[in-house]
N, C-alpha and C positions, 0 to 999 in steps of 0.2 A: 423914442424910446424913452424913459426917464431917468431920472438919478438912480433908481434902485439897480436897473439895467446896466447903467455906466458905471456902477460901483463893482457889480458882479463881472463886469469887463475888466475892470481895472485888478481885481482880486487874479482872475484867471492869467492876466499877462504877467502879473508879480509872480504866480507860482511858477509858471512858466521858464522864467529867469533861473531857477534853481535848478541846475544839471539833473539833481537825482529824480525829478517828479515827472511823472508819465500821466496822460487823462485816458483813460478808459472805457468804453461803454459803446451802447449805439446812440447814430447822430453825433459822434464825436470829430469825424474824421469827413463825415458825409453833413449835408445840412439836413433838418428832419424836425428840430425842435427848437423853442426858445433859447434852449441852452445854448445849443450849436453855435447859435449867433454871438456868443460871448468867448466863444475860442477862436474866432477868425483871425486874430493874429497871433496864435500859437503856433510855434514852427511843427511844420506836417511831419516829423519822425517823433514827436512827443505825442502823437495822438494814435490811438490804437483801437479802430475801429470792430467790434465784437459783432456776432451775430445775438438775436434775441435770446439771452440762455442767462438769467441773472445768476443763478447760482454758480456756474461755470464763471463768471464777470467777476464775482467775490471771491470765490477760491484763487482766481489770477491775482486778486490784487492783495491778497492774504501773501501768497507765495512772492511777489514782485517786491513788497514790504519787507518780509523776510531775508531776502537778496539784499536788501539797502536801498530798493528805490522807496519813492515816496508817490505811491500812485493816487490819483484822484479818480475814484471810481464813480461814475456818475448814470445816474439813475432818475429819468426825467419827471418820475412820481413815485411816490410814496406807494402805489398798490402795486408799481412793479417791482418795487424793493422789497415786497413781502416775499417775493419769490427767493430772495437771498439771504433770509434770515438764521436760516441754519449755519451759512458761513459766519454771518455776523456776530450773533449770539453764542453759539457753541464752541467758536474758534476763534476769532478775533479777539472778542471780548474775554477769553480765558487763557490765551498765550501765555501772558508773563505767569500765572498761577501753576499752570499745568507744566511750565518748564523751568520752575522755582525762579523766575526771572531772568533766565538765559536768553528767552526772545520776548523783546517786546517791540514788535512792529508797529511801524506807524502807518494807516491807511488815511486819506481824507474822504469821506463818504458825502457825495455832494446827491442831493435829491428834491424836489419839488413837491410842494401843496397845487395839486392842478387847477387850473384858470378856471373860472365859470363864468368868466365875459370875455367876449361879446357872445360866445355860444357855450351853453352849458354841455358839458361832454358825458354827461350821467355820471353816477356816484362812483362807478367803477374805476374811475380817474380823479378823484377830490379829494381823496382820504388826507387825513392827517394823523401818523401814528407816532408822532413824536413824544408823546407821555408814554404811549406803550412801552416804545423801546428804552426810556430811559429807564423804566421800570424793569425790565429785564437785563439791562448791560451795568457792569457793578467798574469795568473801567472804559470805556467808549462816552467821551462827553457827547452830549446832543444838545443840540442849538437850535432854533427856530429863529430865521433871520428876519424881524419885524419892520426895521427901518433901516433905509440907505446908509446910513452913518454906522450900522452894526457891520455890515458885510464885510469890507477891506480889514479892519482888525480881527474878525474872527478867523478870516481864512488865515492871515499871516500868523496868527497864532496857532493854529493847526500846523502849520509847515514847520515854524519855528520851534515848537514846544519839545522839550528834551525829558518830560515826564514820564516816557513810556506808555503815553495815552494814544488811542487813535480819536477822531471828532467826525463826526456826522453834522452835516449843517442842511438845514432846512428850509427852502426859500419859498417864496410864494410867488406862485405863476401871475396872479391878476396885479401884482405890482409892479413887474415889468415895464407895464405903460403908464400904471396908476399912481405911483411915487416918483 
């Protein structure tokens, strides 16, 4: 693996040191994606494995955040995350305005732009909807992680921010080995 992967792993290890953080999604407690490997040293009790039900997963993340946790909701690809857009756009992004500032839950959403090498998985797995989500959300910061040196500071900012905003971070699957 390359520096890009190493920085992702370092960022996940940093997040795991915060007692409020829980990691939820598919292939978080079980192997199954390249993202799973970045969670190798995260304590098992912080990993919540879920069935393939993206809307449920994001709804759980929202509820955990309202209860004071900082969930890291992991969707291996943007194309899967599309199924959680209701919870992101109509709920997480709007909690503060709907509650007159009484609820400002913080969720860290982790997704990926699918890898095209060494095997192209076809177009339903390689979408990048970063710009589209930016245009739909007013309070969620959406970040595309281009370079290894961008990764750790972006995840740390997402964890430590106190401005009432959630953060979505989009990784490049092809960069795990390439950069």
